[in-house]
PDB file of N, H, CA, C and O in Angstrom:
ATOM      1  N   MET A   1     153.902 115.194 115.315  1.00  0.00           N
ATOM      2  CA  MET A   1     153.235 115.570 116.405  1.00  0.00           C
ATOM      3  C   MET A   1     153.880 116.367 117.431  1.00  0.00           C
ATOM      4  O   MET A   1     154.504 115.917 118.392  1.00  0.00           O
ATOM      5  N   GLY A   2     153.729 117.294 117.219  1.00  0.00           N
ATOM      6  H   GLY A   2     153.222 117.660 116.439  1.00  0.00           H
ATOM      7  CA  GLY A   2     154.490 118.432 118.040  1.00  0.00           C
ATOM      8  C   GLY A   2     156.143 118.800 117.700  1.00  0.00           C
ATOM      9  O   GLY A   2     156.504 119.739 116.991  1.00  0.00           O
ATOM     10  N   ASN A   3     156.810 118.076 118.209  1.00  0.00           N
ATOM     11  H   ASN A   3     156.516 117.313 118.785  1.00  0.00           H
ATOM     12  CA  ASN A   3     158.186 118.331 118.430  1.00  0.00           C
ATOM     13  C   ASN A   3     158.874 116.959 117.678  1.00  0.00           C
ATOM     14  O   ASN A   3     159.587 116.164 118.291  1.00  0.00           O
ATOM     15  N   PRO A   4     158.544 116.844 116.323  1.00  0.00           N
ATOM     16  CA  PRO A   4     159.178 115.723 115.339  1.00  0.00           C
ATOM     17  C   PRO A   4     160.884 115.438 115.474  1.00  0.00           C
ATOM     18  O   PRO A   4     161.416 114.356 115.225  1.00  0.00           O
ATOM     19  N   PHE A   5     161.510 116.531 115.874  1.00  0.00           N
ATOM     20  H   PHE A   5     161.077 117.410 116.077  1.00  0.00           H
ATOM     21  CA  PHE A   5     163.148 116.226 115.856  1.00  0.00           C
ATOM     22  C   PHE A   5     163.096 116.271 117.173  1.00  0.00           C
ATOM     23  O   PHE A   5     164.281 116.562 117.328  1.00  0.00           O
ATOM     24  N   GLY A   6     162.581 116.206 118.504  1.00  0.00           N
ATOM     25  H   GLY A   6     161.617 115.969 118.378  1.00  0.00           H
ATOM     26  CA  GLY A   6     163.098 116.167 119.828  1.00  0.00           C
ATOM     27  C   GLY A   6     162.818 117.261 120.528  1.00  0.00           C
ATOM     28  O   GLY A   6     162.544 118.191 119.769  1.00  0.00           O
ATOM     29  N   ARG A   7     162.762 117.593 121.840  1.00  0.00           N
ATOM     30  H   ARG A   7     162.985 116.838 122.456  1.00  0.00           H
ATOM     31  CA  ARG A   7     162.584 118.324 122.826  1.00  0.00           C
ATOM     32  C   ARG A   7     163.474 119.531 122.219  1.00  0.00           C
ATOM     33  O   ARG A   7     164.585 119.359 121.717  1.00  0.00           O
ATOM     34  N   PRO A   8     162.750 120.916 122.354  1.00  0.00           N
ATOM     35  CA  PRO A   8     163.287 122.040 122.337  1.00  0.00           C
ATOM     36  C   PRO A   8     164.828 122.216 122.999  1.00  0.00           C
ATOM     37  O   PRO A   8     164.892 122.013 124.211  1.00  0.00           O
ATOM     38  N   GLY A   9     166.014 122.560 122.334  1.00  0.00           N
ATOM     39  H   GLY A   9     165.962 122.724 121.349  1.00  0.00           H
ATOM     40  CA  GLY A   9     167.172 122.718 123.106  1.00  0.00           C
ATOM     41  C   GLY A   9     168.137 121.595 122.990  1.00  0.00           C
ATOM     42  O   GLY A   9     169.360 121.723 122.954  1.00  0.00           O
ATOM     43  N   ASP A  10     167.186 120.001 122.908  1.00  0.00           N
ATOM     44  H   ASP A  10     166.192 119.897 122.937  1.00  0.00           H
ATOM     45  CA  ASP A  10     168.452 119.191 123.119  1.00  0.00           C
ATOM     46  C   ASP A  10     168.809 118.478 121.712  1.00  0.00           C
ATOM     47  O   ASP A  10     168.294 117.563 121.069  1.00  0.00           O
ATOM     48  N   ALA A  11     169.930 119.321 121.532  1.00  0.00           N
ATOM     49  H   ALA A  11     170.349 120.064 122.054  1.00  0.00           H
ATOM     50  CA  ALA A  11     170.549 119.265 120.191  1.00  0.00           C
ATOM     51  C   ALA A  11     170.763 117.792 120.184  1.00  0.00           C
ATOM     52  O   ALA A  11     170.179 117.209 119.271  1.00  0.00           O
ATOM     53  N   ALA A  12     171.461 117.067 120.985  1.00  0.00           N
ATOM     54  H   ALA A  12     171.936 117.541 121.726  1.00  0.00           H
ATOM     55  CA  ALA A  12     172.085 115.548 120.873  1.00  0.00           C
ATOM     56  C   ALA A  12     170.906 114.698 120.423  1.00  0.00           C
ATOM     57  O   ALA A  12     170.992 113.667 119.757  1.00  0.00           O
ATOM     58  N   THR A  13     169.923 115.200 120.823  1.00  0.00           N
ATOM     59  H   THR A  13     169.853 116.038 121.364  1.00  0.00           H
ATOM     60  CA  THR A  13     168.908 113.816 120.334  1.00  0.00           C
ATOM     61  C   THR A  13     168.372 114.314 118.693  1.00  0.00           C
ATOM     62  O   THR A  13     167.907 113.544 117.852  1.00  0.00           O
ATOM     63  N   GLN A  14     168.622 116.082 118.495  1.00  0.00           N
ATOM     64  H   GLN A  14     168.999 116.708 119.178  1.00  0.00           H
ATOM     65  CA  GLN A  14     167.450 116.040 117.374  1.00  0.00           C
ATOM     66  C   GLN A  14     168.797 115.884 116.245  1.00  0.00           C
ATOM     67  O   GLN A  14     168.651 115.529 115.075  1.00  0.00           O
ATOM     68  N   THR A  15     170.172 116.248 116.913  1.00  0.00           N
ATOM     69  H   THR A  15     170.290 116.536 117.863  1.00  0.00           H
ATOM     70  CA  THR A  15     170.947 115.549 115.713  1.00  0.00           C
ATOM     71  C   THR A  15     171.271 113.896 115.302  1.00  0.00           C
ATOM     72  O   THR A  15     171.725 113.438 114.253  1.00  0.00           O
ATOM     73  N   ALA A  16     170.790 113.112 116.735  1.00  0.00           N
ATOM     74  H   ALA A  16     170.422 113.484 117.587  1.00  0.00           H
ATOM     75  CA  ALA A  16     170.614 111.952 116.467  1.00  0.00           C
ATOM     76  C   ALA A  16     169.433 111.432 115.435  1.00  0.00           C
ATOM     77  O   ALA A  16     169.593 110.380 114.815  1.00  0.00           O
ATOM     78  N   ILE A  17     168.266 112.211 115.291  1.00  0.00           N
ATOM     79  H   ILE A  17     168.137 113.065 115.795  1.00  0.00           H
ATOM     80  CA  ILE A  17     167.111 111.686 114.815  1.00  0.00           C
ATOM     81  C   ILE A  17     167.288 112.264 113.327  1.00  0.00           C
ATOM     82  O   ILE A  17     166.890 111.699 112.308  1.00  0.00           O
ATOM     83  N   LEU A  18     167.951 113.485 113.392  1.00  0.00           N
ATOM     84  H   LEU A  18     168.274 113.944 114.220  1.00  0.00           H
ATOM     85  CA  LEU A  18     168.480 113.924 111.763  1.00  0.00           C
ATOM     86  C   LEU A  18     169.375 113.069 111.334  1.00  0.00           C
ATOM     87  O   LEU A  18     169.074 112.533 110.268  1.00  0.00           O
ATOM     88  N   ARG A  19     170.369 112.760 111.799  1.00  0.00           N
ATOM     89  H   ARG A  19     170.614 113.196 112.665  1.00  0.00           H
ATOM     90  CA  ARG A  19     171.154 111.759 111.007  1.00  0.00           C
ATOM     91  C   ARG A  19     170.665 110.139 110.548  1.00  0.00           C
ATOM     92  O   ARG A  19     171.063 109.516 109.564  1.00  0.00           O
ATOM     93  N   ALA A  20     169.812 109.747 111.449  1.00  0.00           N
ATOM     94  H   ALA A  20     169.488 110.253 112.249  1.00  0.00           H
ATOM     95  CA  ALA A  20     168.884 108.466 111.180  1.00  0.00           C
ATOM     96  C   ALA A  20     167.894 108.764 110.305  1.00  0.00           C
ATOM     97  O   ALA A  20     167.219 107.836 109.859  1.00  0.00           O
ATOM     98  N   ALA A  21     167.647 110.039 109.928  1.00  0.00           N
ATOM     99  H   ALA A  21     168.195 110.792 110.290  1.00  0.00           H
ATOM    100  CA  ALA A  21     166.596 110.211 108.879  1.00  0.00           C
ATOM    101  C   ALA A  21     167.408 110.424 107.326  1.00  0.00           C
ATOM    102  O   ALA A  21     166.958 110.026 106.252  1.00  0.00           O
ATOM    103  N   LEU A  22     168.478 111.024 107.492  1.00  0.00           N
ATOM    104  H   LEU A  22     168.844 111.347 108.364  1.00  0.00           H
ATOM    105  CA  LEU A  22     169.379 110.890 106.135  1.00  0.00           C
ATOM    106  C   LEU A  22     169.957 109.466 106.041  1.00  0.00           C
ATOM    107  O   LEU A  22     170.504 109.104 105.000  1.00  0.00           O
ATOM    108  N   ASP A  23     169.877 108.859 106.835  1.00  0.00           N
ATOM    109  H   ASP A  23     169.433 109.153 107.681  1.00  0.00           H
ATOM    110  CA  ASP A  23     170.472 107.308 106.764  1.00  0.00           C
ATOM    111  C   ASP A  23     169.482 106.675 105.870  1.00  0.00           C
ATOM    112  O   ASP A  23     169.749 106.196 104.767  1.00  0.00           O
ATOM    113  N   ARG A  24     168.331 106.708 106.421  1.00  0.00           N
ATOM    114  H   ARG A  24     168.114 107.097 107.317  1.00  0.00           H
ATOM    115  CA  ARG A  24     167.291 106.172 105.866  1.00  0.00           C
ATOM    116  C   ARG A  24     167.124 106.730 104.553  1.00  0.00           C
ATOM    117  O   ARG A  24     166.299 105.989 104.018  1.00  0.00           O
ATOM    118  N   LEU A  25     167.457 107.637 103.729  1.00  0.00           N
ATOM    119  H   LEU A  25     168.127 108.238 104.163  1.00  0.00           H
ATOM    120  CA  LEU A  25     167.631 108.097 102.685  1.00  0.00           C
ATOM    121  C   LEU A  25     168.053 107.214 101.709  1.00  0.00           C
ATOM    122  O   LEU A  25     167.394 106.751 100.778  1.00  0.00           O
ATOM    123  N   GLU A  26     169.291 107.007 102.023  1.00  0.00           N
ATOM    124  H   GLU A  26     169.826 107.383 102.780  1.00  0.00           H
ATOM    125  CA  GLU A  26     170.387 105.735 101.620  1.00  0.00           C
ATOM    126  C   GLU A  26     169.669 104.471 101.351  1.00  0.00           C
ATOM    127  O   GLU A  26     169.482 104.003 100.227  1.00  0.00           O
ATOM    128  N   ALA A  27     169.200 103.849 102.704  1.00  0.00           N
ATOM    129  H   ALA A  27     169.352 104.229 103.616  1.00  0.00           H
ATOM    130  CA  ALA A  27     168.881 102.651 103.219  1.00  0.00           C
ATOM    131  C   ALA A  27     167.214 102.392 102.674  1.00  0.00           C
ATOM    132  O   ALA A  27     166.885 101.211 102.567  1.00  0.00           O
ATOM    133  N   CYS A  28     166.598 103.018 102.473  1.00  0.00           N
ATOM    134  H   CYS A  28     166.865 103.978 102.560  1.00  0.00           H
ATOM    135  CA  CYS A  28     164.916 103.067 102.086  1.00  0.00           C
ATOM    136  C   CYS A  28     164.649 102.015 100.939  1.00  0.00           C
ATOM    137  O   CYS A  28     165.203 102.055  99.841  1.00  0.00           O
ATOM    138  N   ALA A  29     163.774 101.113 101.318  1.00  0.00           N
ATOM    139  H   ALA A  29     163.324 101.080 102.210  1.00  0.00           H
ATOM    140  CA  ALA A  29     163.663  99.966 100.076  1.00  0.00           C
ATOM    141  C   ALA A  29     162.447 100.355  99.459  1.00  0.00           C
ATOM    142  O   ALA A  29     162.248  99.664  98.460  1.00  0.00           O
ATOM    143  N   GLU A  30     161.316 101.418  99.719  1.00  0.00           N
ATOM    144  H   GLU A  30     161.478 101.979 100.531  1.00  0.00           H
ATOM    145  CA  GLU A  30     160.233 101.477  99.045  1.00  0.00           C
ATOM    146  C   GLU A  30     159.913 102.936  99.509  1.00  0.00           C
ATOM    147  O   GLU A  30     160.227 103.265 100.653  1.00  0.00           O
ATOM    148  N   PRO A  31     159.310 103.812  98.681  1.00  0.00           N
ATOM    149  CA  PRO A  31     158.540 104.930  99.056  1.00  0.00           C
ATOM    150  C   PRO A  31     157.433 104.884 100.226  1.00  0.00           C
ATOM    151  O   PRO A  31     156.369 104.267 100.174  1.00  0.00           O
ATOM    152  N   GLY A  32     157.961 105.753 101.404  1.00  0.00           N
ATOM    153  H   GLY A  32     158.825 106.254 101.447  1.00  0.00           H
ATOM    154  CA  GLY A  32     156.825 105.687 102.316  1.00  0.00           C
ATOM    155  C   GLY A  32     156.893 104.914 103.773  1.00  0.00           C
ATOM    156  O   GLY A  32     156.165 104.977 104.763  1.00  0.00           O
ATOM    157  N   GLU A  33     158.134 104.125 103.458  1.00  0.00           N
ATOM    158  H   GLU A  33     158.725 104.074 102.653  1.00  0.00           H
ATOM    159  CA  GLU A  33     158.702 103.189 104.325  1.00  0.00           C
ATOM    160  C   GLU A  33     159.024 104.117 105.540  1.00  0.00           C
ATOM    161  O   GLU A  33     159.710 105.136 105.617  1.00  0.00           O
ATOM    162  N   LEU A  34     158.178 103.307 106.615  1.00  0.00           N
ATOM    163  H   LEU A  34     157.620 102.479 106.553  1.00  0.00           H
ATOM    164  CA  LEU A  34     158.528 104.270 108.042  1.00  0.00           C
ATOM    165  C   LEU A  34     159.255 103.058 109.219  1.00  0.00           C
ATOM    166  O   LEU A  34     159.074 101.841 109.255  1.00  0.00           O
ATOM    167  N   ILE A  35     159.894 103.709 109.881  1.00  0.00           N
ATOM    168  H   ILE A  35     160.041 104.697 109.852  1.00  0.00           H
ATOM    169  CA  ILE A  35     160.789 103.631 111.059  1.00  0.00           C
ATOM    170  C   ILE A  35     160.450 103.843 112.190  1.00  0.00           C
ATOM    171  O   ILE A  35     159.703 104.821 112.235  1.00  0.00           O
ATOM    172  N   ASP A  36     160.666 103.323 113.300  1.00  0.00           N
ATOM    173  H   ASP A  36     161.273 102.528 113.263  1.00  0.00           H
ATOM    174  CA  ASP A  36     160.389 103.850 114.758  1.00  0.00           C
ATOM    175  C   ASP A  36     161.752 103.643 115.072  1.00  0.00           C
ATOM    176  O   ASP A  36     162.502 102.677 114.928  1.00  0.00           O
ATOM    177  N   LEU A  37     161.936 105.120 115.671  1.00  0.00           N
ATOM    178  H   LEU A  37     161.326 105.904 115.787  1.00  0.00           H
ATOM    179  CA  LEU A  37     163.332 105.274 116.158  1.00  0.00           C
ATOM    180  C   LEU A  37     163.162 105.077 118.070  1.00  0.00           C
ATOM    181  O   LEU A  37     162.075 105.257 118.618  1.00  0.00           O
ATOM    182  N   PRO A  38     164.049 104.808 118.616  1.00  0.00           N
ATOM    183  CA  PRO A  38     164.070 104.724 120.006  1.00  0.00           C
ATOM    184  C   PRO A  38     164.259 105.648 121.264  1.00  0.00           C
ATOM    185  O   PRO A  38     164.395 105.463 122.474  1.00  0.00           O
ATOM    186  N   HIS A  39     164.180 107.200 120.052  1.00  0.00           N
ATOM    187  H   HIS A  39     164.070 107.350 119.070  1.00  0.00           H
ATOM    188  CA  HIS A  39     163.942 108.014 121.369  1.00  0.00           C
ATOM    189  C   HIS A  39     162.812 108.219 122.342  1.00  0.00           C
ATOM    190  O   HIS A  39     161.766 107.627 122.074  1.00  0.00           O
ATOM    191  N   ASP A  40     162.849 108.961 123.427  1.00  0.00           N
ATOM    192  H   ASP A  40     163.699 109.442 123.645  1.00  0.00           H
ATOM    193  CA  ASP A  40     161.649 109.171 124.127  1.00  0.00           C
ATOM    194  C   ASP A  40     161.485 110.654 124.244  1.00  0.00           C
ATOM    195  O   ASP A  40     162.563 111.207 124.022  1.00  0.00           O
ATOM    196  N   TRP A  41     160.574 111.445 124.498  1.00  0.00           N
ATOM    197  H   TRP A  41     159.699 110.996 124.678  1.00  0.00           H
ATOM    198  CA  TRP A  41     160.415 113.011 125.251  1.00  0.00           C
ATOM    199  C   TRP A  41     160.338 112.819 126.188  1.00  0.00           C
ATOM    200  O   TRP A  41     160.710 113.810 126.817  1.00  0.00           O
ATOM    201  N   GLY A  42     159.926 111.738 127.063  1.00  0.00           N
ATOM    202  H   GLY A  42     159.624 110.933 126.552  1.00  0.00           H
ATOM    203  CA  GLY A  42     159.579 111.860 128.768  1.00  0.00           C
ATOM    204  C   GLY A  42     158.513 112.252 129.288  1.00  0.00           C
ATOM    205  O   GLY A  42     158.216 112.298 130.481  1.00  0.00           O
ATOM    206  N   GLU A  43     157.489 112.753 127.728  1.00  0.00           N
ATOM    207  H   GLU A  43     157.730 112.716 126.758  1.00  0.00           H
ATOM    208  CA  GLU A  43     156.197 113.334 128.254  1.00  0.00           C
ATOM    209  C   GLU A  43     155.599 112.106 127.227  1.00  0.00           C
ATOM    210  O   GLU A  43     156.254 111.296 126.571  1.00  0.00           O
ATOM    211  N   ARG A  44     154.184 112.257 127.321  1.00  0.00           N
ATOM    212  H   ARG A  44     153.652 112.915 127.854  1.00  0.00           H
ATOM    213  CA  ARG A  44     152.879 111.789 126.738  1.00  0.00           C
ATOM    214  C   ARG A  44     152.726 112.912 125.467  1.00  0.00           C
ATOM    215  O   ARG A  44     152.575 114.130 125.559  1.00  0.00           O
ATOM    216  N   VAL A  45     152.820 112.069 124.254  1.00  0.00           N
ATOM    217  H   VAL A  45     152.943 111.079 124.180  1.00  0.00           H
ATOM    218  CA  VAL A  45     152.272 112.894 123.091  1.00  0.00           C
ATOM    219  C   VAL A  45     151.284 113.454 122.992  1.00  0.00           C
ATOM    220  O   VAL A  45     150.470 112.530 122.971  1.00  0.00           O
ATOM    221  N   LEU A  46     150.591 114.604 122.889  1.00  0.00           N
ATOM    222  H   LEU A  46     151.252 115.354 122.906  1.00  0.00           H
ATOM    223  CA  LEU A  46     148.951 115.051 122.685  1.00  0.00           C
ATOM    224  C   LEU A  46     148.682 115.075 121.189  1.00  0.00           C
ATOM    225  O   LEU A  46     149.467 115.364 120.285  1.00  0.00           O
ATOM    226  N   THR A  47     147.400 114.707 121.118  1.00  0.00           N
ATOM    227  H   THR A  47     146.762 114.472 121.851  1.00  0.00           H
ATOM    228  CA  THR A  47     146.740 114.603 119.993  1.00  0.00           C
ATOM    229  C   THR A  47     146.099 115.870 119.935  1.00  0.00           C
ATOM    230  O   THR A  47     146.285 116.629 120.887  1.00  0.00           O
ATOM    231  N   ILE A  48     145.239 116.310 118.806  1.00  0.00           N
ATOM    232  H   ILE A  48     145.088 115.693 118.033  1.00  0.00           H
ATOM    233  CA  ILE A  48     144.244 117.257 118.610  1.00  0.00           C
ATOM    234  C   ILE A  48     142.710 116.998 119.583  1.00  0.00           C
ATOM    235  O   ILE A  48     141.722 117.714 119.747  1.00  0.00           O
ATOM    236  N   PHE A  49     143.068 115.676 120.081  1.00  0.00           N
ATOM    237  H   PHE A  49     143.871 115.094 119.948  1.00  0.00           H
ATOM    238  CA  PHE A  49     141.803 115.395 121.147  1.00  0.00           C
ATOM    239  C   PHE A  49     142.094 115.442 122.298  1.00  0.00           C
ATOM    240  O   PHE A  49     141.389 114.818 123.092  1.00  0.00           O
ATOM    241  N   ASP A  50     143.055 116.082 122.699  1.00  0.00           N
ATOM    242  H   ASP A  50     143.627 116.589 122.055  1.00  0.00           H
ATOM    243  CA  ASP A  50     143.585 116.255 123.997  1.00  0.00           C
ATOM    244  C   ASP A  50     143.733 117.732 124.170  1.00  0.00           C
ATOM    245  O   ASP A  50     144.255 118.018 125.247  1.00  0.00           O
ATOM    246  N   LEU A  51     143.441 118.681 123.467  1.00  0.00           N
ATOM    247  H   LEU A  51     143.017 118.449 122.592  1.00  0.00           H
ATOM    248  CA  LEU A  51     143.652 120.020 123.240  1.00  0.00           C
ATOM    249  C   LEU A  51     142.312 120.756 123.563  1.00  0.00           C
ATOM    250  O   LEU A  51     141.462 120.496 122.712  1.00  0.00           O
ATOM    251  N   LYS A  52     142.010 121.342 124.246  1.00  0.00           N
ATOM    252  H   LYS A  52     142.701 121.553 124.938  1.00  0.00           H
ATOM    253  CA  LYS A  52     140.931 122.318 124.969  1.00  0.00           C
ATOM    254  C   LYS A  52     140.511 123.066 124.050  1.00  0.00           C
ATOM    255  O   LYS A  52     139.339 122.893 123.716  1.00  0.00           O
ATOM    256  N   ASP A  53     141.161 123.934 123.475  1.00  0.00           N
ATOM    257  H   ASP A  53     142.113 124.075 123.746  1.00  0.00           H
ATOM    258  CA  ASP A  53     140.596 124.673 122.092  1.00  0.00           C
ATOM    259  C   ASP A  53     140.695 124.167 120.770  1.00  0.00           C
ATOM    260  O   ASP A  53     140.797 125.024 119.893  1.00  0.00           O
ATOM    261  N   ALA A  54     140.690 123.081 120.450  1.00  0.00           N
ATOM    262  H   ALA A  54     140.607 122.384 121.163  1.00  0.00           H
ATOM    263  CA  ALA A  54     141.301 122.269 119.110  1.00  0.00           C
ATOM    264  C   ALA A  54     139.824 122.271 118.630  1.00  0.00           C
ATOM    265  O   ALA A  54     138.844 122.139 119.363  1.00  0.00           O
ATOM    266  N   PHE A  55     139.817 122.453 117.185  1.00  0.00           N
ATOM    267  H   PHE A  55     140.613 122.561 116.589  1.00  0.00           H
ATOM    268  CA  PHE A  55     138.675 122.686 116.495  1.00  0.00           C
ATOM    269  C   PHE A  55     138.357 121.251 116.142  1.00  0.00           C
ATOM    270  O   PHE A  55     139.045 120.409 115.565  1.00  0.00           O
ATOM    271  N   ARG A  56     136.852 121.179 116.755  1.00  0.00           N
ATOM    272  H   ARG A  56     136.293 121.863 117.224  1.00  0.00           H
ATOM    273  CA  ARG A  56     135.668 119.913 116.431  1.00  0.00           C
ATOM    274  C   ARG A  56     135.133 120.235 115.320  1.00  0.00           C
ATOM    275  O   ARG A  56     134.602 121.329 115.128  1.00  0.00           O
ATOM    276  N   ALA A  57     135.217 119.276 114.429  1.00  0.00           N
ATOM    277  H   ALA A  57     135.648 118.387 114.585  1.00  0.00           H
ATOM    278  CA  ALA A  57     134.341 119.084 113.101  1.00  0.00           C
ATOM    279  C   ALA A  57     132.993 118.660 113.688  1.00  0.00           C
ATOM    280  O   ALA A  57     132.814 117.826 114.576  1.00  0.00           O
ATOM    281  N   GLY A  58     132.006 119.440 112.984  1.00  0.00           N
ATOM    282  H   GLY A  58     132.151 120.117 112.263  1.00  0.00           H
ATOM    283  CA  GLY A  58     130.490 118.827 113.279  1.00  0.00           C
ATOM    284  C   GLY A  58     130.302 118.305 112.201  1.00  0.00           C
ATOM    285  O   GLY A  58     130.955 118.402 111.162  1.00  0.00           O
ATOM    286  N   ASP A  59     129.119 117.561 112.500  1.00  0.00           N
ATOM    287  H   ASP A  59     128.588 117.483 113.344  1.00  0.00           H
ATOM    288  CA  ASP A  59     128.092 116.664 111.023  1.00  0.00           C
ATOM    289  C   ASP A  59     128.177 117.617 109.828  1.00  0.00           C
ATOM    290  O   ASP A  59     128.206 118.841 109.954  1.00  0.00           O
ATOM    291  N   PRO A  60     128.209 117.069 108.840  1.00  0.00           N
ATOM    292  CA  PRO A  60     128.166 117.682 107.466  1.00  0.00           C
ATOM    293  C   PRO A  60     126.835 118.045 107.003  1.00  0.00           C
ATOM    294  O   PRO A  60     125.849 117.307 106.995  1.00  0.00           O
ATOM    295  N   ASP A  61     126.912 119.397 106.573  1.00  0.00           N
ATOM    296  H   ASP A  61     127.713 119.996 106.580  1.00  0.00           H
ATOM    297  CA  ASP A  61     125.312 119.768 105.840  1.00  0.00           C
ATOM    298  C   ASP A  61     125.027 118.564 104.933  1.00  0.00           C
ATOM    299  O   ASP A  61     125.725 118.089 104.038  1.00  0.00           O
ATOM    300  N   PRO A  62     123.707 118.155 105.435  1.00  0.00           N
ATOM    301  CA  PRO A  62     123.251 116.923 104.663  1.00  0.00           C
ATOM    302  C   PRO A  62     122.805 117.102 103.244  1.00  0.00           C
ATOM    303  O   PRO A  62     122.537 116.196 102.455  1.00  0.00           O
ATOM    304  N   VAL A  63     122.755 118.606 102.990  1.00  0.00           N
ATOM    305  H   VAL A  63     122.973 119.342 103.631  1.00  0.00           H
ATOM    306  CA  VAL A  63     122.135 118.972 101.129  1.00  0.00           C
ATOM    307  C   VAL A  63     123.886 119.164 100.554  1.00  0.00           C
ATOM    308  O   VAL A  63     124.171 118.683  99.457  1.00  0.00           O
ATOM    309  N   THR A  64     125.103 119.974 101.475  1.00  0.00           N
ATOM    310  H   THR A  64     124.872 120.365 102.366  1.00  0.00           H
ATOM    311  CA  THR A  64     126.160 120.263 100.596  1.00  0.00           C
ATOM    312  C   THR A  64     127.398 119.529 101.100  1.00  0.00           C
ATOM    313  O   THR A  64     128.551 119.596 100.672  1.00  0.00           O
ATOM    314  N   GLY A  65     126.838 118.731 102.221  1.00  0.00           N
ATOM    315  H   GLY A  65     125.902 118.677 102.568  1.00  0.00           H
ATOM    316  CA  GLY A  65     128.316 117.965 102.741  1.00  0.00           C
ATOM    317  C   GLY A  65     129.559 118.698 103.284  1.00  0.00           C
ATOM    318  O   GLY A  65     130.612 118.107 103.521  1.00  0.00           O
ATOM    319  N   LYS A  66     129.368 120.084 103.478  1.00  0.00           N
ATOM    320  H   LYS A  66     128.512 120.565 103.285  1.00  0.00           H
ATOM    321  CA  LYS A  66     130.283 120.753 104.060  1.00  0.00           C
ATOM    322  C   LYS A  66     130.344 120.751 105.580  1.00  0.00           C
ATOM    323  O   LYS A  66     129.392 120.309 106.223  1.00  0.00           O
ATOM    324  N   GLN A  67     131.144 121.105 106.017  1.00  0.00           N
ATOM    325  H   GLN A  67     131.917 121.464 105.494  1.00  0.00           H
ATOM    326  CA  GLN A  67     131.376 121.199 107.564  1.00  0.00           C
ATOM    327  C   GLN A  67     130.698 122.656 107.904  1.00  0.00           C
ATOM    328  O   GLN A  67     130.521 123.596 107.130  1.00  0.00           O
ATOM    329  N   PRO A  68     130.378 122.559 109.282  1.00  0.00           N
ATOM    330  CA  PRO A  68     129.689 123.841 109.963  1.00  0.00           C
ATOM    331  C   PRO A  68     131.390 124.510 110.185  1.00  0.00           C
ATOM    332  O   PRO A  68     132.521 124.041 110.053  1.00  0.00           O
ATOM    333  N   HIS A  69     130.854 125.758 110.560  1.00  0.00           N
ATOM    334  H   HIS A  69     129.936 126.139 110.667  1.00  0.00           H
ATOM    335  CA  HIS A  69     132.626 126.664 110.924  1.00  0.00           C
ATOM    336  C   HIS A  69     132.229 126.774 112.687  1.00  0.00           C
ATOM    337  O   HIS A  69     133.030 127.288 113.469  1.00  0.00           O
TER     338      HIS A  69
END
């Protein structure tokens, strides 16, 4: 979702996130396990719905099921 390892230039946070990810490799109990880390970028996380020029899928063609371009 943008900057998964922290803000650009924030080496301390990036290092902490990378270390937590590597530690999780050893401690993970099952595949696909997720954890929330306590880090905050100090700004709201944008999704595709927040972007003005983002691709918006239309209704699929009723015959082919394909999305319009």
